[in-house]
C-alpha positions as CSV (number, residue, x, y, z in Angstrom):
1,M,28.3,-37.6,17.7
2,K,24.7,-36.7,17.9
3,N,25.3,-33.3,16.2
4,I,27.3,-34.8,13.3
5,S,24.9,-35.1,10.5
6,P,25.6,-37.1,7.3
7,R,25.9,-33.7,5.5
8,K,28.7,-32.6,7.8
9,L,30.4,-36.0,7.7
10,V,30.5,-36.0,3.9
11,L,31.8,-32.4,3.8
12,C,34.5,-33.2,6.4
13,L,35.7,-36.3,4.5
14,A,35.8,-34.2,1.3
15,D,37.9,-31.5,3.0
16,M,40.3,-34.2,4.4
17,F,40.7,-35.6,0.8
18,V,41.4,-32.1,-0.5
19,A,44.0,-31.6,2.3
20,C,45.7,-34.9,1.3
21,V,45.8,-34.0,-2.4
22,G,47.0,-30.5,-1.6
23,C,49.9,-31.8,0.4
24,F,51.1,-34.1,-2.4
25,L,50.6,-31.4,-5.0
26,S,52.5,-28.9,-2.9
27,N,55.4,-31.3,-2.5
28,Y,55.4,-32.2,-6.2
29,L,55.5,-28.5,-7.2
30,L,58.4,-27.8,-4.8
31,L,60.2,-30.8,-6.2
32,I,60.0,-29.4,-9.7
33,V,60.7,-25.7,-8.8
34,S,63.6,-26.3,-6.3
35,N,65.0,-29.4,-7.8
36,G,64.3,-31.2,-4.5
37,R,66.0,-28.7,-2.2
38,R,62.7,-27.6,-0.5
39,S,60.6,-30.7,-1.0
40,L,60.0,-33.3,1.7
41,N,61.2,-36.8,1.8
42,N,58.7,-39.6,1.9
43,S,58.7,-40.0,5.8
44,E,58.3,-36.2,6.2
45,L,55.6,-36.0,3.7
46,V,53.6,-38.7,5.5
47,V,53.9,-36.8,8.8
48,F,52.9,-33.5,7.3
49,T,50.1,-34.9,5.3
50,T,48.7,-36.7,8.3
51,L,48.8,-33.6,10.4
52,Y,47.2,-31.5,7.7
53,I,44.4,-34.0,7.2
54,V,43.5,-34.1,10.9
55,L,44.1,-30.4,11.7
56,T,42.3,-29.1,8.6
57,A,39.2,-30.9,9.7
58,A,39.6,-29.6,13.2
59,G,40.3,-26.1,12.1
60,L,37.3,-25.9,9.8
61,L,35.1,-27.3,12.5
62,F,36.4,-24.7,15.0
63,S,35.8,-21.9,12.5
64,G,32.2,-22.9,11.9
65,A,32.7,-23.9,8.3
66,Y,30.4,-26.9,8.8
67,N,27.6,-25.0,10.5
68,K,26.0,-23.5,7.4
69,Y,24.0,-25.3,4.7
70,W,25.5,-25.2,1.2
71,R,22.4,-23.5,-0.2
72,Y,22.9,-20.6,2.2
73,F,26.6,-20.0,1.7
74,K,27.5,-16.4,0.9
75,I,30.8,-14.8,0.0
76,K,31.6,-13.9,3.6
77,D,31.0,-17.5,4.7
78,Y,34.0,-18.6,2.7
79,L,36.1,-16.6,5.1
80,S,35.4,-19.4,7.7
81,C,37.2,-21.8,5.3
82,I,40.3,-19.5,5.1
83,L,40.3,-19.1,8.9
84,G,40.0,-22.9,9.4
85,T,42.9,-23.7,7.0
86,G,44.9,-20.9,8.4
87,I,44.5,-22.3,11.9
88,S,45.5,-25.7,10.8
89,S,48.6,-24.4,9.0
90,V,49.8,-22.6,12.1
91,F,49.4,-25.7,14.2
92,V,51.2,-27.8,11.6
93,L,54.2,-25.4,11.7
94,L,54.2,-25.4,15.5
95,I,54.0,-29.2,15.8
96,T,56.6,-29.9,13.0
97,Y,58.9,-27.3,14.5
98,L,58.9,-29.3,17.7
99,I,59.4,-32.6,15.9
100,Y,62.2,-31.4,13.6
101,L,64.2,-29.1,15.9
102,P,66.3,-27.2,15.3
103,K,65.4,-26.8,11.6
104,N,61.9,-27.1,10.2
105,P,62.1,-28.4,6.7
106,A,58.6,-27.4,5.8
107,F,58.1,-23.6,5.9
108,S,57.8,-23.3,2.1
109,F,55.8,-26.5,2.0
110,T,53.3,-25.2,4.7
111,I,52.7,-21.9,2.9
112,L,52.2,-23.5,-0.4
113,S,49.9,-26.2,1.1
114,F,47.8,-23.5,2.8
115,V,47.3,-21.7,-0.5
116,I,46.4,-24.9,-2.4
117,I,44.3,-26.5,0.3
118,T,42.3,-23.3,0.9
119,S,41.7,-22.8,-2.8
120,G,40.7,-26.4,-3.2
121,I,38.2,-26.3,-0.3
122,I,36.6,-23.0,-1.4
123,A,36.4,-24.3,-5.1
124,F,34.9,-27.5,-3.9
125,R,32.2,-25.7,-1.9
126,F,31.5,-23.3,-4.7
127,C,31.2,-26.1,-7.4
128,F,29.3,-28.4,-5.1
129,R,26.9,-25.7,-4.1
130,R,26.0,-25.0,-7.7
131,T,25.6,-28.7,-8.5
132,F,23.6,-29.2,-5.3
133,L,21.2,-26.4,-6.0
134,L,20.8,-27.6,-9.6
135,L,20.0,-31.1,-8.6
136,T,18.0,-30.6,-5.4
137,D,16.1,-27.5,-6.4
138,H,15.6,-28.4,-10.0
139,G,17.1,-25.1,-11.1
140,Q,14.4,-23.2,-9.3
141,I,16.6,-21.5,-6.6
142,E,16.0,-18.1,-8.2
143,M,12.3,-18.7,-8.0
144,K,12.3,-19.2,-4.2
145,K,11.1,-16.3,-2.0
146,R,13.9,-14.7,0.0
147,T,12.7,-15.1,3.6
148,M,13.5,-13.5,6.9
149,I,12.5,-15.3,10.1
150,V,11.5,-13.3,13.2
151,G,12.6,-15.1,16.3
152,A,15.6,-17.5,16.7
153,G,14.0,-19.9,19.1
154,Q,12.7,-23.4,18.8
155,A,10.0,-22.5,16.3
156,C,12.7,-21.1,14.0
157,R,14.6,-24.3,14.2
158,I,11.5,-26.4,13.4
159,I,10.7,-24.1,10.4
160,L,14.3,-24.3,9.0
161,R,14.3,-28.1,9.5
162,E,11.0,-28.3,7.5
163,I,12.3,-26.1,4.8
164,E,15.5,-28.1,4.4
165,S,13.6,-31.4,4.4
166,A,11.3,-30.1,1.7
167,R,14.0,-29.3,-0.8
168,L,13.6,-32.6,-2.7
169,D,9.9,-32.1,-3.1
170,P,8.9,-29.3,-5.5
171,N,5.3,-29.7,-4.6
172,N,5.9,-29.1,-0.9
173,P,4.7,-25.6,0.0
174,S,7.7,-25.2,2.4
175,N,10.0,-25.5,-0.7
176,Q,9.1,-22.0,-1.8
177,Y,11.1,-20.3,0.9
178,L,14.8,-19.4,0.9
179,P,15.9,-18.4,4.4
180,V,18.2,-15.4,4.2
181,G,18.5,-14.2,7.8
182,I,16.9,-14.1,11.2
183,V,16.2,-11.3,13.6
184,D,15.9,-11.7,17.4
185,D,16.0,-9.2,20.3
186,D,18.3,-11.5,22.4
187,P,21.7,-9.8,22.2
188,K,23.4,-13.1,22.9
189,K,22.1,-14.5,19.6
190,L,23.3,-11.6,17.5
191,R,25.7,-12.8,14.7
192,T,25.2,-16.5,15.7
193,E,23.6,-19.0,13.4
194,V,20.6,-21.3,13.5
195,M,21.1,-24.3,11.2
196,G,23.4,-22.2,9.0
197,V,21.2,-19.1,8.9
198,E,22.6,-16.0,10.5
199,V,20.9,-13.9,13.2
200,M,21.5,-10.5,11.4
201,G,20.0,-8.1,13.9
202,N,17.1,-7.3,16.3
203,C,13.5,-6.6,15.6
204,E,14.2,-2.8,15.1
205,D,16.3,-3.8,12.1
206,I,13.5,-5.5,10.3
207,I,12.7,-2.7,7.9
208,S,16.3,-1.9,7.0
209,L,17.3,-5.6,6.7
210,C,14.3,-6.4,4.5
211,K,15.4,-3.6,2.1
212,K,19.1,-4.5,2.2
213,E,18.6,-8.2,1.7
214,N,15.8,-7.9,-0.8
215,I,13.5,-9.9,1.5
216,E,10.1,-11.0,0.0
217,V,8.5,-12.9,2.9
218,V,8.7,-12.4,6.7
219,L,7.9,-15.4,8.9
220,F,6.9,-14.3,12.4
221,A,8.0,-17.3,14.5
222,I,7.5,-16.3,18.2
223,P,4.4,-18.2,19.3
224,S,5.0,-17.5,23.0
225,C,5.2,-13.7,22.8
226,T,2.8,-11.3,24.4
227,E,0.1,-9.5,22.4
228,A,1.9,-6.2,22.9
229,Q,5.2,-7.6,21.5
230,R,3.4,-9.4,18.7
231,R,1.6,-6.2,17.7
232,Y,4.8,-4.1,17.9
233,I,6.7,-6.5,15.7
234,L,3.9,-6.9,13.2
235,D,3.6,-3.1,12.9
236,L,7.2,-3.0,11.9
237,C,6.7,-5.9,9.4
238,S,3.7,-4.1,7.9
239,E,5.9,-1.2,7.1
240,T,8.0,-3.3,4.7
241,S,6.9,-4.4,1.3
242,C,7.1,-8.0,2.3
243,V,4.4,-10.7,2.6
244,V,4.0,-11.3,6.3
245,K,3.1,-14.8,7.7
246,V,2.7,-15.7,11.3
247,V,3.0,-18.8,13.5
248,P,-0.1,-19.0,15.7
249,Y,0.0,-18.5,19.5
250,L,1.5,-21.3,21.5
251,S,-2.0,-22.2,22.8
252,E,-3.3,-22.5,19.3
253,L,-0.6,-24.7,17.9
254,F,-1.0,-28.4,17.1
255,L,2.3,-30.0,17.8
256,D,3.4,-33.7,17.6
257,E,6.0,-34.3,20.2
258,E,7.6,-37.0,18.0
259,Q,8.0,-34.7,14.9
260,P,6.5,-31.2,15.5
261,K,5.5,-29.4,12.3
262,L,4.8,-25.7,11.9
263,M,4.9,-24.7,8.3
264,H,1.4,-26.0,7.5
265,Q,0.1,-23.9,10.4
266,I,1.7,-20.6,9.3
267,A,-1.0,-18.2,8.1
268,D,-1.1,-14.8,6.5
269,I,-1.1,-11.9,9.0
270,K,-4.7,-10.9,9.9
271,V,-5.9,-7.4,10.1
272,E,-7.0,-8.0,13.7
273,D,-3.3,-8.5,14.6
274,L,-3.0,-4.7,13.9
275,L,-6.0,-3.5,15.9
276,G,-3.9,-1.8,18.5
277,R,-5.2,-3.4,21.7
278,D,-5.2,-6.7,23.5
279,P,-8.0,-9.2,22.7
280,I,-10.9,-9.1,25.1
281,I,-11.0,-11.9,27.7
282,F,-14.4,-13.3,28.8
283,D,-15.6,-15.5,31.6
284,K,-16.5,-18.7,29.9
285,D,-17.8,-20.3,33.1
286,D,-20.5,-17.7,33.4
287,I,-21.4,-18.1,29.7
288,K,-21.5,-21.9,30.1
289,E,-23.8,-21.7,33.0
290,I,-26.4,-19.6,31.2
291,I,-26.3,-21.6,27.9
292,K,-26.1,-25.2,29.1
293,D,-29.3,-27.2,28.6
294,K,-31.2,-24.1,27.2
295,V,-33.1,-23.7,24.0
296,C,-31.4,-20.9,22.1
297,M,-32.8,-19.1,19.1
298,I,-30.6,-17.0,16.9
299,T,-32.3,-14.7,14.4
300,G,-30.1,-13.8,11.4
301,G,-28.3,-17.0,12.4
302,G,-26.6,-17.4,8.9
303,G,-25.0,-13.9,9.0
304,S,-21.5,-13.1,10.1
305,I,-22.5,-12.3,13.7
306,G,-25.3,-14.8,13.8
307,S,-23.2,-17.7,12.5
308,E,-20.4,-17.0,15.1
309,L,-23.1,-16.9,17.8
310,T,-24.3,-20.4,16.8
311,R,-20.6,-21.7,16.8
312,Q,-19.9,-20.4,20.3
313,I,-23.3,-21.3,21.7
314,A,-22.8,-24.9,20.3
315,A,-19.6,-25.2,22.4
316,Y,-21.6,-24.7,25.7
317,N,-23.9,-27.7,25.4
318,P,-27.3,-26.1,24.7
319,K,-30.4,-28.2,24.8
320,Q,-31.2,-27.0,21.3
321,I,-30.2,-24.4,18.7
322,I,-32.7,-22.8,16.4
323,I,-31.3,-20.9,13.5
324,V,-33.7,-18.4,11.9
325,D,-32.7,-16.7,8.7
326,I,-34.4,-15.5,5.5
327,Y,-31.3,-16.1,3.3
328,E,-31.1,-19.9,2.8
329,N,-27.5,-20.0,1.5
330,N,-26.0,-18.6,4.7
331,A,-28.3,-20.7,6.8
332,Y,-27.3,-23.8,4.9
333,D,-23.6,-23.1,5.2
334,I,-23.7,-22.8,9.0
335,Q,-26.0,-25.8,9.3
336,Q,-23.6,-28.0,7.4
337,E,-20.6,-26.7,9.4
338,L,-22.2,-27.5,12.7
339,M,-23.4,-30.9,11.5
340,M,-19.8,-31.8,10.5
341,D,-18.4,-30.5,13.8
342,Y,-21.0,-32.0,16.1
343,G,-23.1,-34.6,14.2
344,D,-25.9,-36.0,16.3
345,K,-24.5,-34.5,19.5
346,L,-26.1,-31.1,18.7
347,N,-29.8,-30.7,18.5
348,L,-29.9,-28.2,15.6
349,V,-33.0,-26.8,13.8
350,T,-32.6,-24.5,10.8
351,L,-35.6,-22.5,9.7
352,I,-36.0,-20.2,6.7
353,A,-38.2,-17.3,8.0
354,S,-38.3,-13.5,8.1
355,V,-38.6,-11.6,11.4
356,R,-40.9,-9.2,9.5
357,D,-43.5,-12.0,9.4
358,K,-45.0,-12.0,12.9
359,E,-47.3,-14.9,12.3
360,K,-44.5,-17.1,11.1
361,M,-42.4,-16.1,14.1
362,K,-45.3,-16.8,16.4
363,I,-45.5,-20.4,15.0
364,I,-41.8,-20.8,15.7
365,F,-42.0,-19.6,19.2
366,E,-45.1,-21.7,19.9
367,K,-43.4,-24.9,18.6
368,Y,-39.9,-24.6,20.0
369,K,-40.4,-22.5,23.2
370,P,-36.9,-20.8,23.1
371,Q,-35.5,-19.8,26.5
372,L,-32.8,-17.5,25.1
373,V,-33.2,-15.3,22.0
374,F,-30.3,-13.6,20.3
375,H,-31.6,-11.1,17.8
376,A,-29.0,-10.5,15.1
377,A,-31.2,-10.2,12.1
378,A,-30.9,-6.7,10.6
379,H,-30.1,-4.7,7.5
380,K,-26.6,-3.3,8.1
381,H,-25.3,-1.6,4.9
382,V,-25.4,2.1,5.5
383,P,-25.5,3.3,1.8
384,L,-28.2,0.8,0.8
385,M,-30.5,1.8,3.6
386,E,-30.2,5.4,2.6
387,T,-32.0,4.6,-0.6
388,S,-34.5,2.2,1.0
389,P,-35.4,3.6,4.4
390,E,-38.8,1.8,4.5
391,E,-37.0,-1.6,4.1
392,A,-34.6,-0.7,6.9
393,V,-37.6,0.1,9.1
394,K,-39.5,-3.1,8.2
395,N,-36.6,-5.4,8.9
396,N,-34.8,-3.7,11.7
397,V,-37.6,-1.9,13.7
398,I,-40.7,-4.0,13.0
399,G,-38.7,-7.2,13.0
400,T,-37.2,-6.3,16.4
401,Y,-40.6,-5.4,17.8
402,N,-42.0,-8.7,16.6
403,V,-39.3,-10.9,18.1
404,A,-39.2,-8.8,21.3
405,S,-42.9,-8.9,21.9
406,L,-43.1,-12.6,21.2
407,S,-40.2,-13.2,23.6
408,E,-42.3,-11.5,26.3
409,F,-45.5,-13.3,25.4
410,Y,-43.8,-16.8,25.5
411,G,-41.8,-16.1,28.6
412,V,-38.3,-16.1,27.1
413,E,-35.7,-15.8,29.9
414,K,-33.4,-13.3,28.1
415,F,-33.7,-11.4,24.9
416,M,-30.4,-10.1,23.5
417,M,-30.5,-7.4,20.8
418,I,-27.4,-6.8,18.7
419,S,-26.8,-3.0,18.1
420,T,-24.1,-0.8,16.7
421,D,-22.2,2.3,17.5
422,K,-23.9,3.9,14.6
423,A,-27.1,4.1,16.8
424,V,-25.4,6.8,18.9
425,N,-26.5,10.2,17.6
426,P,-27.2,8.6,14.2
427,T,-26.6,10.5,11.0
428,N,-27.9,7.7,8.7
429,I,-31.0,5.6,8.3
430,M,-29.4,2.4,9.4
431,G,-28.1,4.0,12.6
432,A,-31.5,5.6,13.3
433,T,-33.3,2.3,12.9
434,K,-30.9,0.6,15.3
435,R,-31.4,3.3,17.8
436,C,-35.1,2.8,17.5
437,C,-34.5,-0.9,18.1
438,E,-32.6,0.0,21.3
439,M,-35.5,2.1,22.4
440,I,-37.9,-0.8,21.7
441,V,-35.7,-3.1,23.9
442,Q,-35.6,-0.5,26.7
443,Y,-39.4,0.1,26.4
444,M,-39.9,-3.7,26.8
445,A,-37.6,-3.8,29.7
446,Q,-39.3,-0.8,31.4
447,F,-42.9,-1.9,30.9
448,S,-42.8,-5.7,30.5
449,T,-44.9,-7.6,33.0
450,S,-43.1,-10.8,32.3
451,K,-39.8,-12.0,33.7
452,T,-38.0,-11.6,30.4
453,A,-34.7,-9.7,30.7
454,F,-34.4,-7.4,27.6
455,V,-30.8,-6.4,26.9
456,T,-28.9,-4.5,24.2
457,T,-25.3,-5.1,23.3
458,R,-23.5,-2.3,21.4
459,F,-20.2,-2.4,19.7
460,G,-18.3,-0.9,16.7
461,N,-17.3,-2.2,13.3
462,V,-16.7,-6.0,13.2
463,L,-13.7,-7.1,11.1
464,G,-14.7,-9.5,8.4
465,S,-18.4,-9.2,8.9
466,N,-20.6,-8.8,5.9
467,G,-20.8,-5.0,6.4
468,S,-17.1,-4.5,7.1
469,V,-14.8,-2.6,4.8
470,I,-12.2,-5.4,4.9
471,P,-13.8,-7.8,2.4
472,L,-14.2,-4.8,0.0
473,F,-10.6,-3.8,0.4
474,K,-9.4,-7.4,-0.2
475,R,-11.5,-7.7,-3.4
476,Q,-10.1,-4.4,-4.6
477,I,-6.5,-5.3,-3.9
478,E,-6.8,-8.8,-5.4
479,S,-8.4,-7.4,-8.6
480,G,-5.7,-4.8,-9.0
481,R,-8.1,-1.9,-8.5
482,P,-7.6,1.2,-6.3
483,V,-8.6,0.8,-2.6
484,T,-11.5,3.3,-2.0
485,V,-11.6,5.1,1.3
486,T,-14.3,7.7,1.9
487,H,-12.1,10.3,3.7
488,P,-8.4,10.4,4.7
489,E,-9.3,11.2,8.3
490,V,-12.2,8.8,8.9
491,I,-11.7,6.7,12.0
492,R,-13.6,3.7,13.4
493,Y,-13.7,1.4,16.4
494,F,-13.0,-2.2,15.5
495,M,-13.4,-5.6,17.0
496,T,-13.2,-9.2,15.8
497,I,-16.3,-11.3,15.2
498,P,-15.4,-13.7,18.0
499,E,-15.0,-10.8,20.4
500,A,-18.3,-9.3,19.3
501,V,-20.1,-12.6,19.9
502,S,-18.4,-13.2,23.2
503,L,-19.6,-9.8,24.3
504,V,-23.1,-10.8,23.5
505,L,-22.8,-14.0,25.5
506,Q,-21.1,-12.3,28.4
507,A,-23.8,-9.7,28.4
508,A,-26.4,-12.4,28.5
509,A,-24.7,-13.9,31.6
510,M,-24.6,-10.5,33.3
511,A,-28.0,-9.1,32.2
512,K,-30.7,-8.2,34.7
513,G,-32.8,-6.3,32.1
514,G,-32.7,-2.9,30.5
515,E,-29.0,-2.5,30.1
516,I,-27.0,-1.4,27.1
517,F,-23.7,-3.3,27.3
518,V,-20.8,-1.4,25.7
519,L,-17.3,-2.8,25.0
520,D,-14.2,-0.8,25.7
521,M,-12.7,-1.0,22.2
522,G,-9.5,0.9,22.9
523,S,-8.2,3.5,20.5
524,P,-10.1,4.0,17.2
525,V,-8.4,3.0,14.0
526,K,-7.8,5.3,11.1
527,I,-9.4,3.6,8.0
528,T,-6.5,5.0,5.8
529,T,-4.0,3.3,8.0
530,L,-6.0,0.1,8.0
531,A,-6.1,0.2,4.2
532,E,-2.3,0.8,4.0
533,N,-1.6,-2.1,6.3
534,L,-3.8,-4.4,4.4
535,I,-2.0,-3.5,1.1
536,R,1.3,-4.2,2.8
537,M,0.0,-7.5,4.0
538,Y,-0.4,-8.5,0.3
539,G,3.3,-7.6,-0.2
540,K,2.5,-4.4,-2.1
541,V,3.5,-0.8,-1.5
542,P,0.6,1.7,-0.8
543,Y,0.2,4.5,-3.3
544,K,2.8,2.8,-5.6
545,D,1.6,-0.7,-6.3
546,V,-1.9,0.0,-5.1
547,E,-3.6,3.3,-5.3
548,I,-5.7,4.6,-2.4
549,K,-8.6,6.7,-3.7
550,F,-10.6,9.0,-1.5
551,T,-14.2,9.1,-2.6
552,G,-15.7,11.5,-0.1
553,L,-18.0,10.7,2.8
554,R,-21.2,8.9,1.8
555,P,-24.6,10.1,2.7
556,G,-25.2,9.8,6.4
557,E,-21.6,8.8,7.2
558,K,-19.6,10.3,10.1
559,L,-15.9,10.9,10.3
560,F,-15.9,9.1,13.7
561,E,-18.4,6.9,15.6
562,E,-19.4,7.2,19.2
563,L,-20.1,4.3,21.5
564,L,-22.3,5.9,24.2
565,M,-24.9,8.6,24.2
566,S,-24.0,11.4,26.7
567,E,-27.2,10.9,28.7
568,E,-26.5,7.2,29.3
569,G,-23.4,7.5,31.4
570,L,-21.2,4.6,32.2
571,K,-21.3,1.9,34.9
572,A,-18.4,-0.5,35.4
573,T,-18.8,-4.3,35.5
574,E,-16.7,-7.1,36.8
575,N,-15.1,-7.3,33.4
576,K,-12.9,-4.2,33.0
577,K,-13.6,-4.1,29.3
578,I,-17.4,-4.1,29.6
579,F,-19.5,-1.2,30.7
580,I,-23.2,-0.6,31.1
581,G,-25.1,2.4,29.9
582,N,-27.9,3.6,32.2
583,Q,-31.4,3.1,31.0
584,I,-33.0,6.1,29.5
585,P,-36.7,6.5,30.5
586,I,-39.2,5.9,27.7
587,N,-42.6,7.6,27.6
588,S,-44.7,4.5,26.7
589,E,-47.8,6.2,25.3
590,V,-45.8,8.6,23.1
591,F,-43.3,6.0,22.0
592,I,-45.9,3.4,21.0
593,E,-47.9,6.1,19.1
594,K,-44.8,7.2,17.1
595,L,-43.8,3.6,16.6
596,E,-47.2,2.7,15.0
597,K,-47.0,5.7,12.7
598,L,-43.5,4.7,11.6
599,E,-44.7,1.2,10.9
600,Q,-47.6,2.5,8.8
601,C,-45.3,4.7,6.7
602,A,-42.9,1.9,6.1
603,I,-45.6,-0.6,5.1
604,A,-47.1,2.0,2.8
605,N,-43.7,2.2,1.1
606,E,-43.4,5.9,1.5
607,P,-39.7,6.7,2.0
608,G,-40.0,10.4,2.7
609,K,-42.7,10.0,5.4
610,T,-40.8,7.0,6.8
611,V,-37.7,9.3,7.3
612,E,-39.9,12.0,8.9
613,A,-41.4,9.4,11.3
614,L,-38.0,8.1,12.1
615,H,-36.9,11.7,13.0
616,A,-39.9,12.0,15.3
617,I,-39.2,8.8,17.2
618,V,-35.4,9.2,17.5
619,P,-34.7,12.7,18.7
620,T,-30.9,12.4,18.3
621,F,-31.3,11.5,14.6
622,N,-29.5,14.2,12.5
623,H,-30.1,13.4,8.9
624,E,-29.5,15.9,6.2
């Protein structure tokens, strides 16, 4: 009785009524046509009608006619009604044959009843479905998005239940979906139904089924799958023209045991879901040990990397967090976010200051005595730095030297500098300045007389960061403009912002001084493929709905980036995804002399001489 819903009970009673009316109508027609020769007498009619009422309900239940919601009924689903009434008619004949041996008076009656009852049941369902959709969906059924669900498990059931319960509320976001079918790789579930929605195939059928069934939205509902499975299925989904939405991982779900809800947690597919590698796992215990009860300063703390640094550091119970940023809007945003999340539990100081200003930075160091410094302040946009090399040097090189030298003077325990793969054999101004920053850090590590550990962390492009291509691509797609890619073959290494920041914190825990920590970022990603996937994620077709325009490599841009200079070598760490580049010896006298000349050219605002001085200090700089 637990599985008998009010909907099924109403439908069953309606079918029984149709069976009753069908029997009386059949007998009446036989009475007129045959002048009473083939009609039943009153006692026989009562027996046959009773049998038909009971057996019709049983036959329809057996055939699965009650398993599908009215709104999801298709033409083939009416076959279950024919099968159910056919079964009931056969059993009526068998039972009455035994009752009325040797002659069954009701063969003609049974055949005519089967036709009338079947027609009545199908007509009732058809008319009721139209009326039901008109009343409950307010005539908007055609406006709903045809939806396919990936995964026929518990998450699928919860989603279907939420969609069904939302049908009376036009303002409920769940009401926009019309479940058409399900795919699941379990062969036992093929052709079965989940709350009236058919499992049409397996995951390999996603592309063909989306095309065949005119699917508009794909809901990925397997929160317990592995990263490899998730990525494989999302790759298939991204090849369709559908909008793809995903249920978060099981560990990320918020479920109420009394009444679990999923639809409000479903989100658009993220580009990082298509990176082509598993997320990096870090040792949080080591990070917690180094952060807890320490004064942590983050320069560039309002930026994409810096703000994530403050978020993650805040979670490890630091003594104090000092955000230093020259851009007050970003600094304010992260300040307010942390205040809302932690309130008075977090000792947070937000300062507007430039790392270029050594005197100002000296005041900050003197007052707050930071124990850990995370240096994320930098100019990062490659094309902009090509036209303003002196500004790149002032902010990146001079700013790094200021913060690093003050860290040594005030006895900071560890100084972490955020670098980039563009620093390896640089072909642009930004990359060359970051390589110079790496050399400053290595110089400080090599010749420092203090106990400060100077460390560099180097990684590739960060998805969603201020300098990433993703925000640009999204703006172009949303505004209906072509997506611009510099070259069809350009490739890049990618990581997520949380991964990048976790690498910095893990490196801080491992650091002894002088290392360049490099993340194994897996296979590089073709930017063209990334753009195509992003377009598909918006439910559009690349090159048809959204043009991809190739603009040519920008000044100083490479087709591919490198993560390690050949002379650095690689040294494994306990974390299989993190490697250490060997320290390259720095000639202190020559380096300082060239660094001073570079600073003089930048301060004098002489871009040509600044580039020449940058070439002199970074021998691997190849700038045309």
